[in-house]
N, C-alpha and C positions, 0 to 999 in steps of 0.2 A: 846314590844318591847320600842325601844327610841323615844322619839317623834323627828318631828324636830326643835323645839323651843331648847329643851336642846342640842339637838346635834350643835344648829351654838350657842347655847349660852357658851358652852365649848370653842369656839374660842374665845371669846369675849375680852379676854388680847393680841391675834395675833392682828387681824383687826379693821378696825373703822365702824359703826353704818351700814353705807352705803355699807357697803361691806360685811357682816353679812347679812344682807338684800337680796342683790345677791348672796347669799351661797346659802339663803333658797330658794331662787326661784329656784335654779338650781337644788337642791335636790328634790323639789318639782318637777320639771319637770320631774328627772329619775322617781321618782315613778311612775308619773301618765302616762307616755306614753307607749302606748302598740302598735307602732309601732317600725322599726330598732331604734339603738338609732345612729344618726347622730343631726349634730348641726340643719338640719333644722329641723326634727320631735320633736327635744326640742326645739326648737323656738315655734314652734305650743301651747305645754303647757304653756307654761311660758308669762308671763307678757311684758316679752324681744325682740326688735327684731333680725333677725337674725345676724343685724349688730353688735347689742349690744353683743352676744353670741360671734363673732369675737373678738370682744375689748378684754371680760372676757378673753378669752381662751388666748390671745397673751400678757397678765399680766404676769410676774413673780410670780406667787403663790408657794411656798416651801410647797410644799406635802406633804412632808418626815414629814416635821415639824408639821401640821396640824394633820397627823398620828399620831404619837405621841403624841399629847397633846389628841387626842379623847382617845387614846390608855388611857394612863395616868387618865382622866376626869371619864373610864366606865369601864376600864377592867383590870388595874391593882391592886393587891393585895398584900402588902407589905410581907404579909406570904409566897410566893411562890416563885419558881426558877425560873430565865426566864434566855435562852438561846438566846443569834443572832446567827443565822444563816443565808449561801447566799449558793445559789446556783446558775450555770447557766446552761443552757442552750442552745443545736443547733438545728433547724430543718429544716431540706433540704428542700431546694425549688429553682424549676425549674424559667427561665424565667430572664430579664435581667433590667426591669424597675420598681421592688419593691424596696421601703424604706428599708436602710440596710441592704441588700442583697449583700453577699463579702464570700470570700473562711474559712473555721471557722475549726477547729481540732473538728471531732469529737470519743468521746472514740470508742463508739459502733461501729463507721463504720471502724476503724483503722487509717483514713488518711482525710486530709482537704477535704471537699466537701464543693460546693457552697449554702448556704443560711442565716439563719438568727440568731442572738443569742438572747434568752434573759434571764435576771440576775434577781433574787428573794434578796432580802432581808427581814426577818422576823423574829418575835418577840417569841418564843414557850417558853411554860407554860410546866415544866416538870410536874408537878401534874398533872394538868387534859388534858396534851397531845393538848395543842390547839397553833395554830399558828396564829399570827394575822403577816401578809402584810406590813411593812412598808416602801418598794421598791421596785418597777418593774420597769425595763425600757429593 
């Protein structure tokens, strides 16, 4: 398994040393947390306060670039063939106050339904049949 130091070192060209230390603390908190994953529970396992977590999450990090950098550093094999695949799915949901709820066309239902729509983009290694998620929203 990758060590967190190796993981954060792969981001060295993208972010400053202070940001890397903050990423390291965030990653460690995710691995140490035994409770449900919320900002409050993660701040309990972190050296940062809850307010610092909110400041960290409010910054505009390019998460796709971070995932691509980690993929390139640890998973990329020049001899393999990769496909870029995208998939969108609609999950039916009742209620009026959920974030992102609207009318979306569901091919399963054959009509527009109330729900939320999820989109994912992955790199798939054709030989090993392994998917590496690059973006999900």
